[in-house]
N, CA, C and O atoms as a GROMACS GRO file, in nm:
protein
  340
    1MET      N    1  11.395  12.253  11.023
    1MET     CA    2  11.310  12.162  10.946
    1MET      C    3  11.250  12.074  11.060
    1MET      O    4  11.314  12.029  11.155
    2GLU      N    5  11.116  12.057  11.035
    2GLU     CA    6  11.043  11.981  11.132
    2GLU      C    7  11.030  11.829  11.084
    2GLU      O    8  11.053  11.799  10.967
    3LYS      N    9  10.997  11.742  11.174
    3LYS     CA   10  10.997  11.596  11.142
    3LYS      C   11  10.912  11.561  11.037
    3LYS      O   12  10.947  11.468  10.966
    4GLN      N   13  10.798  11.623  11.012
    4GLN     CA   14  10.712  11.596  10.900
    4GLN      C   15  10.769  11.627  10.762
    4GLN      O   16  10.750  11.554  10.665
    5GLU      N   17  10.839  11.741  10.760
    5GLU     CA   18  10.906  11.781  10.646
    5GLU      C   19  11.026  11.685  10.608
    5GLU      O   20  11.049  11.654  10.491
    6ILE      N   21  11.093  11.644  10.708
    6ILE     CA   22  11.198  11.541  10.693
    6ILE      C   23  11.139  11.416  10.641
    6ILE      O   24  11.191  11.360  10.545
    7PHE      N   25  11.029  11.367  10.701
    7PHE     CA   26  10.965  11.241  10.650
    7PHE      C   27  10.912  11.262  10.509
    7PHE      O   28  10.919  11.167  10.431
    8ASP      N   29  10.863  11.370  10.471
    8ASP     CA   30  10.806  11.393  10.333
    8ASP      C   31  10.928  11.386  10.234
    8ASP      O   32  10.915  11.328  10.126
    9LYS      N   33  11.040  11.442  10.268
    9LYS     CA   34  11.156  11.442  10.176
    9LYS      C   35  11.223  11.305  10.173
    9LYS      O   36  11.276  11.264  10.070
   10LEU      N   37  11.220  11.237  10.280
   10LEU     CA   38  11.276  11.105  10.282
   10LEU      C   39  11.186  11.012  10.199
   10LEU      O   40  11.233  10.933  10.117
   11LYS      N   41  11.062  11.022  10.224
   11LYS     CA   42  10.958  10.931  10.147
   11LYS      C   43  10.979  10.966   9.992
   11LYS      O   44  10.979  10.876   9.907
   12ALA      N   45  10.996  11.094   9.963
   12ALA     CA   46  11.006  11.124   9.813
   12ALA      C   47  11.136  11.062   9.761
   12ALA      O   48  11.138  11.012   9.649
   13ALA      N   49  11.243  11.065   9.838
   13ALA     CA   50  11.373  11.004   9.798
   13ALA      C   51  11.359  10.854   9.775
   13ALA      O   52  11.407  10.801   9.675
   14LEU      N   53  11.290  10.786   9.871
   14LEU     CA   54  11.275  10.648   9.870
   14LEU      C   55  11.195  10.608   9.742
   14LEU      O   56  11.228  10.511   9.674
   15VAL      N   57  11.090  10.686   9.713
   15VAL     CA   58  11.003  10.654   9.603
   15VAL      C   59  11.080  10.671   9.471
   15VAL      O   60  11.082  10.583   9.385
   16GLU      N   61  11.142  10.788   9.460
   16GLU     CA   62  11.215  10.834   9.334
   16GLU      C   63  11.336  10.751   9.315
   16GLU      O   64  11.350  10.690   9.209
   17ASP      N   65  11.429  10.742   9.413
   17ASP     CA   66  11.559  10.679   9.398
   17ASP      C   67  11.562  10.533   9.414
   17ASP      O   68  11.642  10.463   9.352
   18PHE      N   69  11.477  10.488   9.492
   18PHE     CA   70  11.482  10.337   9.521
   18PHE      C   71  11.357  10.266   9.456
   18PHE      O   72  11.350  10.144   9.464
   19GLU      N   73  11.261  10.338   9.395
   19GLU     CA   74  11.153  10.288   9.336
   19GLU      C   75  11.062  10.208   9.420
   19GLU      O   76  11.010  10.105   9.377
   20LEU      N   77  11.039  10.256   9.548
   20LEU     CA   78  10.964  10.193   9.641
   20LEU      C   79  10.811  10.248   9.629
   20LEU      O   80  10.784  10.358   9.580
   21ASP      N   81  10.719  10.161   9.677
   21ASP     CA   82  10.577  10.188   9.676
   21ASP      C   83  10.555  10.286   9.786
   21ASP      O   84  10.586  10.255   9.901
   22ALA      N   85  10.498  10.412   9.755
   22ALA     CA   86  10.477  10.511   9.852
   22ALA      C   87  10.395  10.471   9.967
   22ALA      O   88  10.414  10.519  10.079
   23ALA      N   89  10.291  10.372   9.939
   23ALA     CA   90  10.210  10.329  10.046
   23ALA      C   91  10.278  10.252  10.154
   23ALA      O   92  10.232  10.243  10.268
   24LYS      N   93  10.396  10.196  10.115
   24LYS     CA   94  10.465  10.118  10.205
   24LYS      C   95  10.554  10.197  10.300
   24LYS      O   96  10.602  10.146  10.401
   25ILE      N   97  10.574  10.320  10.264
   25ILE     CA   98  10.664  10.407  10.340
   25ILE      C   99  10.588  10.479  10.452
   25ILE      O  100  10.534  10.588  10.431
   26VAL      N  101  10.584  10.418  10.567
   26VAL     CA  102  10.518  10.468  10.685
   26VAL      C  103  10.625  10.478  10.794
   26VAL      O  104  10.728  10.412  10.786
   27PRO      N  105  10.600  10.561  10.900
   27PRO     CA  106  10.702  10.568  11.002
   27PRO      C  107  10.747  10.431  11.059
   27PRO      O  108  10.866  10.413  11.086
   28GLU      N  109  10.661  10.341  11.076
   28GLU     CA  110  10.698  10.212  11.147
   28GLU      C  111  10.758  10.112  11.052
   28GLU      O  112  10.794  10.002  11.095
   29ALA      N  113  10.771  10.147  10.919
   29ALA     CA  114  10.820  10.049  10.821
   29ALA      C  115  10.966  10.014  10.847
   29ALA      O  116  11.045  10.107  10.860
   30LYS      N  117  11.007   9.895  10.854
   30LYS     CA  118  11.142   9.853  10.879
   30LYS      C  119  11.219   9.856  10.750
   30LYS      O  120  11.176   9.795  10.652
   31LEU      N  121  11.334   9.928  10.746
   31LEU     CA  122  11.411   9.953  10.627
   31LEU      C  123  11.446   9.822  10.552
   31LEU      O  124  11.425   9.815  10.431
   32PHE      N  125  11.495   9.724  10.617
   32PHE     CA  126  11.538   9.602  10.553
   32PHE      C  127  11.439   9.506  10.535
   32PHE      O  128  11.433   9.447  10.427
   33GLU      N  129  11.349   9.479  10.638
   33GLU     CA  130  11.243   9.374  10.623
   33GLU      C  131  11.126   9.423  10.537
   33GLU      O  132  11.092   9.357  10.439
   34ASP      N  133  11.067   9.534  10.570
   34ASP     CA  134  10.948   9.584  10.503
   34ASP      C  135  10.981   9.654  10.370
   34ASP      O  136  10.909   9.634  10.272
   35LEU      N  137  11.075   9.727  10.364
   35LEU     CA  138  11.112   9.803  10.242
   35LEU      C  139  11.215   9.733  10.155
   35LEU      O  140  11.246   9.777  10.044
   36GLU      N  141  11.269   9.623  10.209
   36GLU     CA  142  11.371   9.533  10.134
   36GLU      C  143  11.487   9.614  10.086
   36GLU      O  144  11.534   9.590   9.975
   37LEU      N  145  11.539   9.709  10.163
   37LEU     CA  146  11.659   9.768  10.131
   37LEU      C  147  11.776   9.672  10.170
   37LEU      O  148  11.762   9.594  10.264
   38ASP      N  149  11.889   9.678  10.097
   38ASP     CA  150  12.004   9.600  10.137
   38ASP      C  151  12.116   9.696  10.176
   38ASP      O  152  12.099   9.818  10.179
   39GLY      N  153  12.235   9.635  10.206
   39GLY     CA  154  12.350   9.715  10.250
   39GLY      C  155  12.394   9.820  10.150
   39GLY      O  156  12.433   9.930  10.189
   40ILE      N  157  12.389   9.790  10.027
   40ILE     CA  158  12.424   9.896   9.923
   40ILE      C  159  12.324  10.004   9.917
   40ILE      O  160  12.360  10.120   9.895
   41ASP      N  161  12.189   9.970   9.936
   41ASP     CA  162  12.086  10.070   9.939
   41ASP      C  163  12.111  10.156  10.063
   41ASP      O  164  12.098  10.278  10.051
   42ALA      N  165  12.145  10.105  10.174
   42ALA     CA  166  12.167  10.177  10.291
   42ALA      C  167  12.276  10.273  10.278
   42ALA      O  168  12.265  10.380  10.337
   43VAL      N  169  12.384  10.250  10.207
   43VAL     CA  170  12.492  10.336  10.174
   43VAL      C  171  12.437  10.447  10.080
   43VAL      O  172  12.461  10.566  10.104
   44ASP      N  173  12.368  10.409   9.981
   44ASP     CA  174  12.308  10.508   9.888
   44ASP      C  175  12.217  10.607   9.960
   44ASP      O  176  12.213  10.726   9.928
   45LEU      N  177  12.141  10.553  10.061
   45LEU     CA  178  12.039  10.632  10.136
   45LEU      C  179  12.118  10.732  10.222
   45LEU      O  180  12.070  10.845  10.238
   46ILE      N  181  12.235  10.698  10.278
   46ILE     CA  182  12.321  10.794  10.353
   46ILE      C  183  12.364  10.901  10.263
   46ILE      O  184  12.350  11.019  10.295
   47VAL      N  185  12.415  10.864  10.150
   47VAL     CA  186  12.462  10.965  10.052
   47VAL      C  187  12.348  11.072  10.019
   47VAL      O  188  12.373  11.192  10.010
   48LYS      N  189  12.225  11.019  10.000
   48LYS     CA  190  12.119  11.109   9.972
   48LYS      C  191  12.085  11.195  10.096
   48LYS      O  192  12.046  11.310  10.081
   49LEU      N  193  12.100  11.140  10.216
   49LEU     CA  194  12.062  11.211  10.335
   49LEU      C  195  12.163  11.338  10.360
   49LEU      O  196  12.129  11.433  10.430
   50LYS      N  197  12.277  11.328  10.304
   50LYS     CA  198  12.372  11.437  10.316
   50LYS      C  199  12.318  11.567  10.275
   50LYS      O  200  12.360  11.672  10.324
   51ALA      N  201  12.218  11.562  10.179
   51ALA     CA  202  12.158  11.685  10.118
   51ALA      C  203  12.077  11.753  10.223
   51ALA      O  204  12.054  11.873  10.213
   52PHE      N  205  12.032  11.678  10.327
   52PHE     CA  206  11.952  11.729  10.431
   52PHE      C  207  12.030  11.805  10.541
   52PHE      O  208  11.977  11.888  10.615
   53LEU      N  209  12.154  11.772  10.547
   53LEU     CA  210  12.242  11.813  10.658
   53LEU      C  211  12.345  11.916  10.622
   53LEU      O  212  12.407  11.909  10.516
   54PRO      N  213  12.363  12.014  10.712
   54PRO     CA  214  12.473  12.111  10.677
   54PRO      C  215  12.616  12.064  10.713
   54PRO      O  216  12.714  12.134  10.687
   55HIS      N  217  12.624  11.940  10.775
   55HIS     CA  218  12.758  11.879  10.804
   55HIS      C  219  12.740  11.736  10.783
   55HIS      O  220  12.632  11.684  10.757
   56ASN      N  221  12.862  11.668  10.798
   56ASN     CA  222  12.869  11.523  10.763
   56ASN      C  223  12.768  11.445  10.839
   56ASN      O  224  12.728  11.482  10.949
   57VAL      N  225  12.725  11.332  10.778
   57VAL     CA  226  12.629  11.232  10.842
   57VAL      C  227  12.721  11.156  10.947
   57VAL      O  228  12.835  11.116  10.923
   58ASP      N  229  12.658  11.144  11.059
   58ASP     CA  230  12.725  11.064  11.164
   58ASP      C  231  12.689  10.918  11.139
   58ASP      O  232  12.578  10.875  11.173
   59GLN      N  233  12.780  10.843  11.082
   59GLN     CA  234  12.751  10.701  11.043
   59GLN      C  235  12.720  10.617  11.160
   59GLN      O  236  12.637  10.527  11.151
   60GLU      N  237  12.783  10.642  11.272
   60GLU     CA  238  12.756  10.558  11.392
   60GLU      C  239  12.601  10.565  11.433
   60GLU      O  240  12.542  10.466  11.475
   61VAL      N  241  12.545  10.683  11.417
   61VAL     CA  242  12.392  10.695  11.437
   61VAL      C  243  12.315  10.619  11.347
   61VAL      O  244  12.212  10.566  11.390
   62PHE      N  245  12.351  10.605  11.216
   62PHE     CA  246  12.287  10.532  11.121
   62PHE      C  247  12.301  10.373  11.135
   62PHE      O  248  12.221  10.296  11.082
   63LYS      N  249  12.398  10.337  11.205
   63LYS     CA  250  12.409  10.191  11.228
   63LYS      C  251  12.299  10.145  11.318
   63LYS      O  252  12.270  10.026  11.321
   64LYS      N  253  12.232  10.239  11.395
   64LYS     CA  254  12.130  10.201  11.492
   64LYS      C  255  11.992  10.207  11.427
   64LYS      O  256  11.899  10.147  11.482
   65VAL      N  257  11.973  10.273  11.319
   65VAL     CA  258  11.838  10.296  11.267
   65VAL      C  259  11.783  10.162  11.203
   65VAL      O  260  11.853  10.084  11.138
   66ARG      N  261  11.656  10.146  11.230
   66ARG     CA  262  11.584  10.030  11.175
   66ARG      C  263  11.455  10.056  11.106
   66ARG      O  264  11.405   9.976  11.027
   67THR      N  265  11.401  10.173  11.139
   67THR     CA  266  11.280  10.207  11.076
   67THR      C  267  11.279  10.347  11.010
   67THR      O  268  11.373  10.425  11.030
   68VAL      N  269  11.176  10.379  10.931
   68VAL     CA  270  11.171  10.500  10.867
   68VAL      C  271  11.174  10.623  10.968
   68VAL      O  272  11.239  10.726  10.948
   69GLN      N  273  11.096  10.600  11.079
   69GLN     CA  274  11.088  10.690  11.194
   69GLN      C  275  11.233  10.709  11.256
   69GLN      O  276  11.271  10.819  11.298
   70ASP      N  277  11.307  10.603  11.260
   70ASP     CA  278  11.440  10.612  11.319
   70ASP      C  279  11.531  10.709  11.228
   70ASP      O  280  11.611  10.788  11.278
   71VAL      N  281  11.514  10.697  11.100
   71VAL     CA  282  11.586  10.790  11.007
   71VAL      C  283  11.541  10.926  11.026
   71VAL      O  284  11.625  11.016  11.035
   72VAL      N  285  11.411  10.952  11.032
   72VAL     CA  286  11.365  11.088  11.051
   72VAL      C  287  11.412  11.146  11.185
   72VAL      O  288  11.452  11.263  11.191
   73ASP      N  289  11.408  11.067  11.289
   73ASP     CA  290  11.462  11.112  11.424
   73ASP      C  291  11.605  11.145  11.415
   73ASP      O  292  11.648  11.249  11.466
   74ALA      N  293  11.682  11.061  11.351
   74ALA     CA  294  11.833  11.077  11.338
   74ALA      C  295  11.860  11.215  11.269
   74ALA      O  296  11.937  11.298  11.317
   75ILE      N  297  11.793  11.232  11.157
   75ILE     CA  298  11.816  11.351  11.080
   75ILE      C  299  11.771  11.475  11.160
   75ILE      O  300  11.843  11.574  11.166
   76TYR      N  301  11.661  11.470  11.218
   76TYR     CA  302  11.614  11.576  11.298
   76TYR      C  303  11.711  11.617  11.419
   76TYR      O  304  11.733  11.734  11.448
   77ASN      N  305  11.767  11.507  11.486
   77ASN     CA  306  11.860  11.533  11.597
   77ASN      C  307  11.986  11.591  11.536
   77ASN      O  308  12.040  11.686  11.592
   78MET      N  309  12.037  11.539  11.423
   78MET     CA  310  12.161  11.600  11.369
   78MET      C  311  12.146  11.740  11.331
   78MET      O  312  12.239  11.819  11.343
   79LEU      N  313  12.020  11.777  11.282
   79LEU     CA  314  11.995  11.911  11.232
   79LEU      C  315  11.994  12.008  11.359
   79LEU      O  316  12.031  12.125  11.350
   80HIS      N  317  11.953  11.955  11.465
   80HIS     CA  318  11.933  12.047  11.596
   80HIS      C  319  12.046  12.039  11.688
   80HIS      O  320  12.045  12.104  11.792
   81GLU      N  321  12.146  11.962  11.656
   81GLU     CA  322  12.265  11.960  11.744
   81GLU      C  323  12.370  12.051  11.694
   81GLU      O  324  12.382  12.073  11.574
   82LYS      N  325  12.448  12.106  11.783
   82LYS     CA  326  12.554  12.197  11.747
   82LYS      C  327  12.672  12.111  11.697
   82LYS      O  328  12.707  12.012  11.762
   83PRO      N  329  12.733  12.147  11.582
   83PRO     CA  330  12.848  12.083  11.540
   83PRO      C  331  12.965  12.093  11.638
   83PRO      O  332  12.987  12.199  11.695
   84GLN      N  333  13.037  11.990  11.657
   84GLN     CA  334  13.151  11.991  11.751
   84GLN      C  335  13.269  12.055  11.682
   84GLN      O  336  13.291  12.036  11.562
   85ALA      N  337  13.349  12.136  11.765
   85ALA     CA  338  13.453  12.212  11.710
   85ALA      C  339  13.587  12.121  11.711
   85ALA      O  340  13.692  12.167  11.667
   0.00000   0.00000   0.00000
């Protein structure tokens, strides 16, 4: 899955599940400041992101994300890394 496809799916989830304005969901949008997500929303988002990944979400990685692009990059990296045995 390429980054644009991840962005498109993430944007669709944010619009449908969090009722955000699609125009506000741009790569540089800050999750908490610009999109006004809170801690509970962040947990819900991680649950939604599990659908993108063949293995568990690395929650340590998501503690560092701040923007929509950070989320896209994190998912992309997780998809392209080899799961540890």
